C-alpha positions in Angstrom: -25.2 -45.7 79.9 -24.3 -45.3 76.2 -24.3 -41.8 74.7 -25.2 -41.3 71.1 -24.7 -38.0 69.2 -27.7 -37.3 66.8 -26.7 -34.9 64.1 -29.8 -33.1 62.8 -31.5 -34.1 66.0 -33.7 -31.0 66.0 -35.2 -31.9 62.7 -38.3 -33.9 61.9 -36.7 -37.4 61.7 -33.9 -36.6 64.1 -36.2 -35.5 66.9 -38.1 -38.8 66.7 -34.8 -40.7 66.8 -33.9 -38.7 69.9 -37.1 -39.7 71.6 -36.7 -43.3 70.7 -33.2 -43.3 72.2 -34.6 -41.8 75.4 -37.3 -44.5 75.5 -34.7 -47.2 75.2 -32.7 -45.8 78.1 -29.9 -44.5 76.0 -28.5 -40.9 76.2 -28.9 -38.7 73.2 -26.9 -35.5 72.5 -28.1 -33.3 69.7 -26.2 -31.0 67.3 -28.2 -29.1 64.7 -27.6 -25.8 62.9 -31.4 -25.2 62.8 -31.3 -24.5 59.0 -34.4 -26.7 58.8 -34.8 -28.0 62.3 -36.5 -26.4 65.3 -35.0 -25.9 68.8 -38.5 -26.7 70.2 -38.2 -30.2 68.7 -35.4 -31.1 71.2 -36.9 -32.6 74.4 -36.3 -30.9 77.7 -33.3 -32.3 79.4 -31.5 -33.4 76.3 -28.1 -31.7 75.7 -28.4 -29.5 72.6 -25.6 -27.7 70.8 -26.6 -25.4 68.0 -23.8 -25.5 65.5 -22.6 -26.7 62.1 -21.3 -30.2 61.6 -18.8 -28.9 59.1 -17.1 -27.4 62.1 -14.7 -30.2 63.0 -13.4 -28.6 66.2 -16.9 -28.1 67.5 -17.8 -31.8 66.7 -14.7 -33.0 68.5 -15.5 -30.8 71.5 -19.1 -32.0 71.7 -18.1 -35.7 71.4 -15.4 -35.4 74.1 -17.5 -33.3 76.5 -20.4 -35.8 76.4 -18.4 -39.0 76.1 -20.0 -39.9 72.8 -19.4 -43.5 71.7 -21.6 -43.6 68.6 -23.2 -41.2 66.1 -26.6 -41.4 64.4 -25.9 -39.1 61.4 -29.3 -37.8 60.3 -28.2 -34.2 59.3 -28.2 -33.5 55.6 -29.6 -31.6 52.7 -32.5 -33.8 51.7 -34.1 -32.1 48.7 -33.5 -34.3 45.6 -35.2 -31.9 43.1 -33.5 -28.8 44.4 -30.1 -30.6 44.5 -30.1 -30.5 40.7 -30.0 -26.7 40.9 -27.6 -26.7 43.9 -25.2 -29.6 43.5 -22.2 -27.9 45.1 -24.3 -27.1 48.2 -25.7 -30.6 48.3 -22.2 -32.2 48.1 -20.9 -29.8 50.9 -23.8 -30.6 53.2 -23.9 -34.4 52.6 -20.4 -35.5 51.5 -18.0 -33.0 53.1 -20.1 -33.0 56.3 -20.0 -36.8 56.5 -16.2 -36.8 56.0 -15.9 -34.3 58.9 -18.1 -36.4 61.1 -15.9 -39.5 60.4 -12.8 -37.4 61.1 -14.1 -36.2 64.4 -15.2 -39.8 65.4 -11.6 -41.0 64.6 -10.1 -38.3 66.8 -12.4 -38.9 69.8 -12.6 -42.7 69.6 -16.3 -42.9 68.7 -16.5 -46.1 66.8 -20.2 -46.8 65.9 -22.2 -45.1 63.2 -25.8 -45.3 62.0 -26.0 -43.4 58.7 -29.2 -41.8 57.3 -29.0 -42.8 53.7 -31.8 -42.8 51.1 -33.7 -44.8 48.5 -32.4 -42.1 46.1 -29.2 -44.2 45.8 -31.2 -46.6 43.5 -32.4 -44.0 41.1 -35.5 -45.2 39.2 -35.2 -49.0 39.2 -37.5 -51.0 36.9 -38.3 -53.8 39.4 -41.3 -54.8 41.5 -39.4 -54.7 44.8 -36.2 -52.9 45.6 -33.6 -55.0 47.4 -30.4 -53.9 49.0 -28.2 -55.6 46.4 -29.8 -53.8 43.5 -27.4 -51.8 41.3 -27.1 -48.2 42.4 -27.9 -45.6 39.8 -28.8 -42.3 41.6 -30.6 -39.8 39.4 -29.8 -36.6 41.3 -26.9 -35.0 43.1 -28.8 -35.8 46.3 -28.8 -39.5 45.6 -25.2 -39.4 44.5 -24.2 -37.6 47.7 -25.8 -40.3 49.8 -24.2 -43.0 47.9 -20.8 -41.3 48.3 -21.5 -41.0 52.0 -21.9 -44.8 52.2 -18.6 -45.2 50.3 -16.8 -42.9 52.7 -18.1 -44.8 55.7 -17.2 -48.2 54.1 -13.7 -47.0 53.3 -13.1 -45.6 56.8 -14.2 -49.0 58.2 -11.7 -50.8 56.1 -9.0 -48.3 57.1 -9.6 -48.8 60.8 -10.3 -52.5 60.7 -7.0 -53.5 62.3 -6.9 -50.6 64.8 -7.9 -50.5 68.4 -11.3 -49.1 67.7 -12.5 -50.3 64.3 -15.5 -48.4 62.9 -18.7 -50.4 62.9 -21.5 -49.0 60.9 -24.7 -49.5 59.0 -26.7 -47.3 56.6 -30.5 -47.1 56.7 -32.0 -46.2 53.3 -35.2 -44.2 53.7 -38.1 -43.9 51.4 -41.0 -41.5 52.0 -41.1 -40.8 55.7 -44.4 -39.4 57.0 -46.6 -39.2 60.1 -45.6 -38.0 63.6 -45.1 -39.7 66.9 -46.0 -36.6 68.9 -48.2 -33.5 68.4 -46.1 -30.5 67.5 -43.4 -32.6 65.7 -44.5 -32.2 62.1 -42.6 -32.6 58.8 -42.1 -28.9 57.9 -40.3 -29.5 54.6 -41.7 -27.4 51.8 -40.8 -30.2 49.3 -42.5 -33.3 50.8 -46.0 -34.5 49.8 -47.7 -34.4 53.2 -46.8 -30.8 54.2 -47.4 -29.6 50.6 -51.0 -31.1 50.7 -51.7 -29.8 54.2 -50.5 -26.3 53.3 -52.8 -26.2 50.3 -55.8 -27.5 52.3 -55.2 -25.0 55.1 -54.9 -22.2 52.5 -58.1 -23.3 50.8 -56.3 -24.4 47.6 -56.7 -27.7 45.9 -53.8 -30.2 46.1 -52.4 -31.6 42.8 -51.5 -35.0 41.5 -48.7 -35.0 38.9 -50.0 -37.4 36.3 -52.8 -40.0 36.5 -51.8 -42.2 33.5 -49.1 -44.3 35.0 -49.0 -48.1 34.7 -50.5 -48.7 38.2 -53.9 -49.8 39.4 -55.3 -46.3 39.7 -53.0 -44.5 37.3 -51.0 -42.6 40.0 -47.5 -43.2 41.2 -47.0 -45.9 43.8 -44.4 -45.3 46.5 -43.2 -46.5 49.9 -44.6 -44.4 52.7 -43.3 -45.3 56.2 -44.2 -43.8 59.6 -41.4 -41.8 61.2 -41.8 -43.5 64.6 -41.3 -46.9 63.0 -38.2 -45.5 61.4 -36.9 -44.2 64.7 -37.4 -47.6 66.4 -35.1 -49.2 63.8 -32.4 -46.5 64.4 -32.3 -47.5 68.0 -32.3 -51.2 67.1 -29.3 -50.6 64.9 -27.5 -48.6 67.6 -28.1 -51.4 70.1 -26.7 -54.0 67.8 -23.6 -51.9 67.2 -23.3 -51.4 71.0 -23.6 -55.1 71.6 -21.1 -56.0 68.9 -23.7 -58.0 67.0 -23.5 -58.3 63.2 -25.2 -55.8 61.0 -25.6 -55.5 57.2 -23.8 -52.7 55.5 -27.2 -51.2 54.5 -30.9 -51.8 55.1 -34.0 -50.7 53.2 -36.7 -49.4 55.5 -39.4 -50.2 53.0 -43.1 -51.1 53.2 -43.2 -54.1 50.9 -46.5 -53.0 49.3 -46.5 -49.3 48.7 -49.4 -46.8 48.4 -50.5 -44.7 45.4 -50.7 -40.9 45.5 -54.5 -41.2 45.0 -54.7 -43.5 48.1 -52.8 -40.9 50.0 -55.1 -38.1 48.8 -58.2 -40.2 49.6 -56.9 -40.7 53.1 -56.2 -37.0 53.4 -59.8 -36.2 52.6 -61.1 -38.8 55.1 -58.9 -37.8 58.0 -59.1 -34.0 57.6 -62.8 -33.9 56.8 -62.0 -31.6 53.9 -63.7 -32.9 50.8 -61.6 -32.3 47.7 -60.9 -33.6 44.3 -57.2 -33.3 43.4 -56.3 -31.3 40.3 -54.4 -33.4 37.7 -51.2 -31.7 36.7 -48.7 -32.8 34.1 -46.3 -35.6 34.9 -42.9 -34.6 36.4 -39.9 -35.6 34.2 -38.3 -38.9 35.4 -41.1 -40.0 37.8 -41.3 -43.8 37.5 -44.6 -45.8 37.9 -43.6 -47.5 41.1 -40.8 -47.7 43.6 -41.4 -50.0 46.5 -38.8 -51.8 48.6 -38.7 -54.9 50.7 -37.9 -54.5 54.3 -37.1 -58.1 55.0 -33.5 -57.6 56.2 -34.5 -54.8 58.5 -37.4 -56.8 59.9 -34.9 -59.6 60.7 -32.3 -57.4 62.4 -33.7 -54.0 63.3 -37.3 -54.6 64.6 -38.6 -53.0 61.4 -42.3 -53.2 61.0 -45.1 -51.2 59.4 -47.1 -50.5 62.6 -49.4 -47.8 61.1 -51.9 -47.9 58.3 -52.4 -45.0 55.8 -55.1 -43.3 57.9 -53.0 -43.4 61.0 -50.0 -42.0 59.1 -52.2 -39.1 57.8 -54.0 -38.5 61.1 -50.8 -38.3 63.1 -49.2 -36.0 60.6 -52.3 -33.7 60.4 -52.6 -33.5 64.2 -48.9 -32.6 64.5 -49.2 -30.0 61.8 -52.2 -28.4 63.5 -50.5 -28.3 66.9 -47.2 -26.8 65.6 -46.9 -23.1 66.4 -44.0 -22.6 64.0 
């Protein structure tokens, strides 16, 4: 049975990936420093090591002890806005940590890698649909760090191509990940739309929309919102293809093809929660484009990617998970 190390496996996305691996009959091992994850997110019976992936010796030990053959590298510092104020920390957590993961993999013979990348590598493209071959122009240290992570992985694959265990890899570029596959597994990030809105509603405050005069049908930003369980399924599909020696693209967009506006999200929030509210309209945030929506055609072809949840299902699952979470 294949064993996959999930870095950041006690986090929101990582914990869903762990459960998807279990469902597929694969063996996950989790390493997480709990800086933003929760030990309670790791399922009972799954090996869990609390530790820092910057600790190369620890990584090597975990990989050897558990016979790890592949890594799903989800751990990272994921706050684009904050990265502008903390670039050195962002590069340490996302670039140096990825280098250390690759080094530990080389030492232990783990030769398969699924990398958690980001739509932030594209910056703010002025196109209707983002495709994987679009020029990369990250607009934040976070986006830059993810793109450099992809370069590191590419270069290590080239360097090992003629060896006994050449690195095989793919990068999955996320957009806005929402929803929950299980009560008690919410997104607890203080910087993401869903938890920000829920916190305001729970506190009796009114959620805000940053600008309503964009060039979109209802005047609010249009973005990709994808359910975390759908995302997790595609991680497993990528791991399986790598296990089987099947071809994979260097990168895949996990995009919705259509997108949703912030107003559509707010309307669904009111419907699902039963809390009637009219969002406040706040000033635009600098650099926010009208629309960023990606095609998911390549991932649908290779990685069982599909939008299996509508907006109300995404909101409902997120709301129920948030209410069930004890913190």
